[in-house]
C-alpha positions as CSV (number, residue, x, y, z in Angstrom):
1,M,-49.1,-47.2,-8.6
2,S,-49.4,-47.8,-12.4
3,R,-47.6,-45.7,-15.3
4,F,-50.3,-43.8,-15.8
5,T,-51.2,-43.4,-12.2
6,T,-47.6,-41.8,-11.8
7,Y,-47.7,-39.7,-15.1
8,A,-50.6,-38.2,-14.2
9,I,-49.8,-36.8,-10.5
10,K,-46.6,-35.5,-12.5
11,E,-48.3,-33.8,-15.1
12,I,-50.8,-32.0,-11.9
13,S,-48.4,-31.3,-9.5
14,S,-46.3,-29.4,-12.7
15,S,-49.4,-27.2,-13.6
16,F,-50.7,-26.9,-9.8
17,L,-46.7,-25.4,-8.9
18,L,-46.6,-23.2,-11.8
19,L,-50.3,-22.1,-11.1
20,I,-49.7,-21.6,-7.1
21,I,-46.8,-19.5,-7.8
22,L,-48.2,-17.3,-10.3
23,L,-51.3,-16.2,-8.5
24,S,-49.7,-16.2,-5.1
25,S,-47.1,-14.2,-6.2
26,I,-49.6,-11.9,-8.0
27,L,-52.1,-11.6,-4.7
28,W,-48.6,-11.2,-2.7
29,L,-47.3,-8.4,-4.7
30,G,-50.8,-6.9,-4.1
31,Q,-50.3,-7.3,0.0
32,G,-46.4,-5.7,-0.2
33,L,-47.9,-2.6,-2.0
34,R,-50.5,-2.3,0.5
35,H,-48.0,-2.3,2.9
36,I,-45.6,-0.1,1.1
37,E,-46.0,2.3,3.9
38,L,-44.2,0.9,6.1
39,L,-41.3,1.8,4.4
40,T,-41.9,5.4,3.5
41,S,-43.3,6.1,6.6
42,D,-42.2,4.1,9.3
43,N,-38.5,4.0,8.8
44,V,-38.6,-0.2,8.3
45,S,-35.7,-1.1,6.6
46,F,-36.1,-2.6,3.3
47,I,-35.2,-6.3,5.2
48,S,-37.4,-5.9,7.8
49,Y,-39.8,-5.0,5.5
50,L,-39.4,-8.2,3.2
51,S,-39.8,-10.4,6.4
52,Y,-43.0,-8.5,7.8
53,V,-44.3,-9.2,3.8
54,F,-43.2,-12.8,3.9
55,L,-45.2,-13.6,6.7
56,L,-48.3,-12.8,4.7
57,L,-47.5,-15.7,2.1
58,P,-48.9,-18.6,4.6
59,K,-52.1,-16.6,4.4
60,I,-52.4,-16.4,0.9
61,L,-51.5,-19.9,0.2
62,L,-54.3,-20.9,2.2
63,I,-56.7,-18.9,-0.4
64,T,-54.8,-19.8,-3.6
65,I,-54.1,-23.3,-2.5
66,P,-58.0,-24.8,-3.5
67,I,-58.2,-22.7,-6.7
68,C,-55.0,-23.6,-7.7
69,L,-55.4,-27.3,-7.2
70,F,-59.0,-27.2,-8.7
71,L,-57.9,-25.1,-11.7
72,S,-54.6,-27.4,-12.1
73,I,-57.0,-30.9,-12.5
74,L,-59.1,-29.0,-14.8
75,I,-56.4,-27.8,-17.1
76,N,-54.9,-31.2,-17.0
77,I,-58.0,-32.8,-17.8
78,N,-58.8,-30.7,-21.0
79,R,-55.6,-31.6,-22.6
80,L,-55.9,-35.0,-21.8
81,K,-59.1,-34.9,-23.6
82,N,-57.2,-32.9,-26.3
83,D,-54.5,-35.1,-27.4
84,S,-57.1,-38.2,-27.2
85,E,-54.9,-40.2,-24.4
86,L,-58.2,-40.1,-22.3
87,I,-60.1,-41.7,-25.3
88,V,-57.2,-44.4,-25.4
89,L,-57.8,-45.2,-22.1
90,W,-61.7,-45.6,-22.7
91,A,-60.8,-47.6,-25.3
92,S,-59.2,-49.9,-23.7
93,G,-61.8,-50.7,-21.1
94,K,-60.5,-48.1,-18.6
95,S,-63.2,-46.3,-16.7
96,D,-62.7,-42.8,-15.1
97,Y,-61.9,-44.2,-11.3
98,Q,-58.8,-46.5,-12.9
99,S,-58.0,-43.5,-15.3
100,L,-57.8,-40.3,-13.1
101,L,-59.5,-40.8,-9.9
102,R,-57.3,-42.6,-8.2
103,P,-53.9,-39.8,-9.2
104,V,-56.7,-37.4,-8.2
105,I,-57.1,-38.6,-4.7
106,L,-53.6,-39.5,-4.3
107,F,-52.6,-35.5,-5.1
108,A,-55.4,-34.1,-3.0
109,L,-54.4,-36.2,0.1
110,L,-51.0,-34.5,0.0
111,I,-51.9,-31.1,-0.4
112,Y,-54.7,-31.7,1.9
113,C,-52.0,-32.6,4.7
114,L,-49.9,-29.6,3.7
115,T,-53.2,-27.4,3.7
116,I,-54.3,-28.8,7.3
117,I,-50.9,-28.0,8.5
118,L,-51.1,-24.2,7.2
119,S,-54.2,-23.9,8.7
120,L,-53.5,-25.4,12.4
121,Y,-50.2,-24.1,12.8
122,I,-48.1,-21.8,10.4
123,T,-50.8,-19.3,9.5
124,P,-51.7,-18.4,13.0
125,L,-47.8,-18.3,14.1
126,S,-47.4,-15.9,10.5
127,L,-50.4,-13.8,11.7
128,N,-49.2,-13.4,15.4
129,E,-45.7,-12.6,14.5
130,I,-47.0,-10.0,12.1
131,R,-49.4,-8.4,15.1
132,H,-46.3,-8.2,17.2
133,K,-44.2,-7.0,14.2
134,I,-47.0,-3.8,13.9
135,I,-46.6,-3.1,17.3
136,D,-43.0,-2.8,17.7
137,I,-43.1,-0.6,14.2
138,R,-45.8,1.8,15.2
139,S,-44.8,2.1,18.6
140,S,-41.5,3.2,17.6
141,G,-42.0,6.6,16.9
142,I,-40.6,9.2,14.1
143,H,-37.7,8.8,12.5
144,S,-35.1,11.2,10.6
145,S,-35.8,9.1,7.2
146,I,-39.0,10.2,7.0
147,L,-38.3,14.1,6.7
148,K,-37.5,14.9,3.2
149,E,-36.6,18.2,2.1
150,K,-38.9,21.4,0.5
151,K,-41.8,18.9,1.6
152,F,-44.5,18.8,4.1
153,I,-44.4,15.7,6.0
154,S,-47.3,14.7,8.1
155,P,-45.9,11.4,10.4
156,D,-48.7,12.2,12.7
157,D,-52.1,13.4,12.2
158,T,-51.3,16.6,15.0
159,L,-47.5,17.3,13.6
160,T,-47.0,18.8,10.0
161,I,-42.9,19.1,9.7
162,F,-41.8,21.6,6.8
163,L,-37.5,21.3,6.1
164,Q,-35.4,23.8,3.5
165,E,-32.7,21.3,3.7
166,R,-31.0,18.2,5.2
167,D,-27.4,16.9,5.5
168,G,-27.4,13.5,7.5
169,R,-29.5,14.5,10.6
170,S,-28.7,18.1,10.6
171,I,-31.5,20.2,9.1
172,N,-31.7,23.2,8.2
173,G,-35.3,26.2,7.5
174,L,-37.5,24.2,9.9
175,L,-41.4,24.7,10.4
176,I,-43.4,22.4,12.5
177,H,-46.9,22.9,13.1
178,D,-48.6,20.9,16.0
179,I,-52.3,21.0,16.8
180,K,-51.9,17.9,19.6
181,D,-53.2,20.6,22.0
182,R,-56.0,21.7,19.6
183,K,-57.7,25.0,21.7
184,N,-54.1,25.7,21.5
185,P,-52.0,24.8,18.4
186,Q,-48.0,25.3,18.1
187,T,-45.6,26.8,15.6
188,Y,-42.1,26.2,16.2
189,I,-39.9,28.3,13.7
190,A,-36.1,28.0,13.7
191,E,-32.9,28.4,11.8
192,N,-31.7,24.8,12.0
193,G,-31.9,21.6,14.2
194,E,-30.8,18.0,14.6
195,F,-32.0,15.1,15.2
196,I,-31.1,13.0,18.5
197,E,-31.9,10.1,20.2
198,Q,-31.4,9.8,24.4
199,N,-32.4,6.9,26.8
200,E,-35.1,5.4,23.8
201,K,-36.2,9.0,23.2
202,K,-36.5,10.4,19.7
203,I,-36.1,14.4,20.1
204,L,-35.6,17.3,17.6
205,R,-33.4,19.6,18.5
206,L,-33.9,23.3,17.5
207,Y,-31.7,26.3,16.7
208,N,-32.1,29.8,16.9
209,G,-36.1,30.0,16.2
210,S,-39.6,30.8,18.3
211,I,-42.7,29.3,19.4
212,Q,-45.6,30.9,18.5
213,I,-48.7,29.6,20.1
214,F,-52.3,30.8,19.1
215,E,-54.5,30.5,22.6
216,S,-58.0,30.1,21.6
217,N,-59.7,31.8,24.8
218,E,-58.2,34.6,24.3
219,N,-58.1,34.8,20.7
220,K,-54.0,36.0,20.3
221,I,-50.8,34.6,19.3
222,S,-48.1,34.3,21.8
223,E,-44.7,34.1,20.5
224,I,-41.9,32.8,22.3
225,A,-38.2,33.3,21.0
226,F,-35.7,30.5,22.2
227,E,-31.7,29.7,21.2
228,T,-32.2,26.0,22.1
229,Y,-35.4,23.9,22.1
230,D,-36.1,19.9,22.8
231,L,-39.3,18.7,20.7
232,N,-39.9,15.6,22.3
233,L,-41.3,13.1,19.2
234,T,-41.9,10.5,21.6
235,Q,-45.2,11.6,22.6
236,Y,-46.2,11.8,19.0
237,N,-45.6,7.8,19.2
238,K,-48.9,6.1,17.2
239,Q,-50.3,3.6,19.6
240,E,-51.1,0.6,18.3
241,S,-54.0,-1.9,19.7
242,S,-52.4,-4.5,21.9
243,H,-55.5,-6.7,21.3
244,I,-54.7,-10.6,19.7
245,Y,-57.7,-11.2,17.0
246,S,-58.7,-14.6,17.1
247,D,-57.2,-15.7,13.2
248,E,-53.6,-14.3,15.2
249,L,-54.4,-17.0,17.8
250,Y,-52.3,-20.2,18.1
251,T,-54.6,-23.4,17.5
252,N,-53.3,-24.7,21.0
253,Q,-54.4,-21.3,22.9
254,I,-57.7,-21.3,21.3
255,I,-58.5,-24.5,22.7
256,S,-57.1,-23.6,26.2
257,N,-59.3,-20.5,26.2
258,L,-62.1,-22.4,25.5
259,D,-61.8,-25.9,27.4
260,G,-64.0,-26.3,30.2
261,K,-66.5,-23.6,28.4
262,K,-70.2,-24.1,27.2
263,I,-70.9,-22.8,23.9
264,N,-74.2,-21.2,24.9
265,E,-71.9,-19.1,28.0
266,F,-69.5,-18.1,25.3
267,N,-69.2,-14.2,24.8
268,K,-68.3,-12.8,21.3
269,Y,-64.7,-13.2,21.7
270,E,-64.6,-16.8,22.6
271,R,-67.2,-17.1,20.1
272,E,-65.3,-15.9,17.6
273,Q,-62.5,-18.2,18.5
274,F,-64.8,-20.9,18.4
275,A,-65.3,-20.1,14.9
276,E,-62.0,-19.7,13.8
277,L,-61.0,-23.2,15.9
278,H,-63.6,-25.0,13.8
279,S,-62.8,-23.1,10.6
280,R,-59.3,-24.2,10.7
281,I,-60.3,-27.8,10.8
282,A,-63.4,-28.0,8.5
283,N,-62.2,-25.5,5.9
284,P,-59.2,-27.9,4.4
285,L,-61.9,-30.3,3.9
286,Y,-63.1,-28.6,0.9
287,I,-59.3,-29.6,-0.8
288,F,-61.0,-32.9,-1.6
289,I,-64.0,-31.3,-3.1
290,F,-62.2,-28.9,-5.6
291,A,-60.1,-31.6,-6.4
292,L,-62.4,-33.9,-7.9
293,M,-65.2,-31.6,-8.9
294,P,-63.7,-31.3,-12.5
295,L,-64.1,-34.9,-13.1
296,I,-67.3,-34.3,-13.7
297,I,-66.4,-32.8,-16.8
298,L,-66.1,-36.2,-18.3
299,K,-69.3,-37.3,-17.9
300,F,-70.6,-34.8,-20.6
301,S,-67.6,-35.9,-23.5
302,K,-67.2,-39.4,-24.3
303,K,-66.4,-38.6,-27.9
304,P,-63.3,-37.1,-29.4
305,G,-65.3,-34.1,-30.7
306,D,-67.1,-33.4,-28.3
307,D,-67.0,-29.8,-26.5
308,L,-65.6,-29.3,-22.6
309,L,-66.4,-25.7,-22.6
310,F,-70.2,-25.6,-21.1
311,P,-69.3,-28.3,-18.8
312,I,-66.2,-26.8,-18.0
313,A,-68.3,-23.3,-17.2
314,I,-70.7,-25.5,-15.5
315,V,-68.5,-27.1,-12.7
316,S,-66.4,-23.7,-12.3
317,A,-69.5,-21.7,-11.7
318,I,-70.7,-24.7,-9.0
319,A,-67.0,-24.0,-7.2
320,F,-67.2,-21.0,-7.3
321,I,-70.8,-21.4,-5.5
322,F,-69.1,-24.1,-3.1
323,Q,-66.4,-21.4,-2.0
324,I,-69.0,-18.9,-1.2
325,I,-70.8,-21.6,1.1
326,Q,-67.7,-22.3,2.4
327,I,-67.0,-18.5,3.9
328,A,-70.9,-18.0,4.4
329,A,-70.6,-20.7,7.0
330,S,-67.3,-19.9,8.8
331,N,-69.0,-16.6,9.4
332,L,-71.9,-17.8,10.4
333,L,-70.5,-20.0,13.1
334,I,-69.7,-16.5,14.7
335,E,-72.8,-15.4,15.0
336,N,-74.1,-18.9,16.5
337,S,-71.9,-21.4,18.0
338,N,-73.9,-24.4,18.6
339,L,-74.2,-24.3,14.1
340,V,-70.8,-25.8,14.0
341,I,-72.1,-29.2,12.7
342,V,-73.2,-27.3,9.8
343,T,-69.5,-26.5,9.5
344,Y,-68.9,-30.1,8.9
345,I,-71.7,-31.2,7.2
346,F,-71.0,-29.0,3.9
347,P,-67.8,-30.3,3.0
348,I,-69.0,-34.2,3.4
349,L,-72.6,-33.3,1.7
350,F,-70.8,-31.6,-1.6
351,F,-68.1,-34.8,-1.2
352,S,-70.7,-37.3,-1.3
353,I,-72.9,-35.5,-4.0
354,I,-69.3,-35.5,-6.3
355,I,-68.5,-39.4,-5.5
356,F,-72.1,-40.4,-6.7
357,L,-72.0,-38.4,-9.7
358,I,-68.4,-39.8,-10.7
359,F,-69.7,-43.3,-10.1
360,L,-73.0,-42.8,-11.6
361,D,-72.4,-44.6,-14.7
362,T,-70.3,-47.3,-13.1
363,L,-71.8,-51.0,-13.7
364,E,-73.0,-50.9,-9.9
365,I,-74.8,-48.1,-9.9
366,K,-76.8,-49.4,-13.0
367,K,-77.5,-52.2,-11.5
368,Y,-79.1,-50.4,-8.8
369,L,-80.6,-48.2,-11.1
370,N,-82.1,-51.3,-12.9
371,A,-83.4,-53.0,-10.1
372,K,-85.3,-49.7,-9.3
């Protein structure tokens, strides 16, 4: 490996790491804020919340890695051009292949290995763990930590709780409105109460109060006084779907589910699994496309004074189009599993076109074109 190859890989990797940290952190923070209600309404500890948000990172990395790879190579090519380092290499008789193609391919190969591991193993594992965490959180019921003084809190669509004061688990001045039974809504009023957990049940024990029941059939209100009343909060637990989506299944599970089945006999869920499996394999191939595309701008600039702004804009637009095609191909496969070959044709075709453009001005291509 030449000195320049080592130097180029070092520069590209430095830019890539900086970009991946910045971009992934921004997206990660956005996702973390989207799920902040886990802390405010679902009684999740801060440590559990962090572990939940951390599991989102592999999915975010699959999105940011191709973008950051493309940008890091593009930035370094532009810097090498502005610092006249490429001009020196060209003046010494070295081609684009000898100067930049080798380090770009080597670095892209490293990133491809990372991406394929993320795609096939780590991301499905993290998404599967997230699914089970959500089921546990949503099914854990209402907790006393969500009850705030002098605020109407609705931990469930059918329940609203207001309290005047609280001291730990002890509560003073309670007003509870329950519309679980739409025909007979109930209102609980109590001087005080306390939050109790018994045998995995969560109970709000009310003292010295009354229950007002509106009987819609008779259009009247009945009132029942009590000294002690236990309101079972378990009945208000949210029922989270236990359905596992295709992207949450392990790769070996998908392979096992589809083993021995014909494509034209797949049901909807099996088509989704089939599309997910091949997307996990095919999408990392775009790493080489996004890595090599920045090299095309060198075809527009061979002089020190040449402006790269327009070539960079063109190449960036094409990269964006390729990204759209990648997403569209994955979605198309869900609708028609017989088009699986298209998922692989697109990256191979794009890669071939880029390689052709990179080598377009080499001696071998020129000889071939002149012979024509």
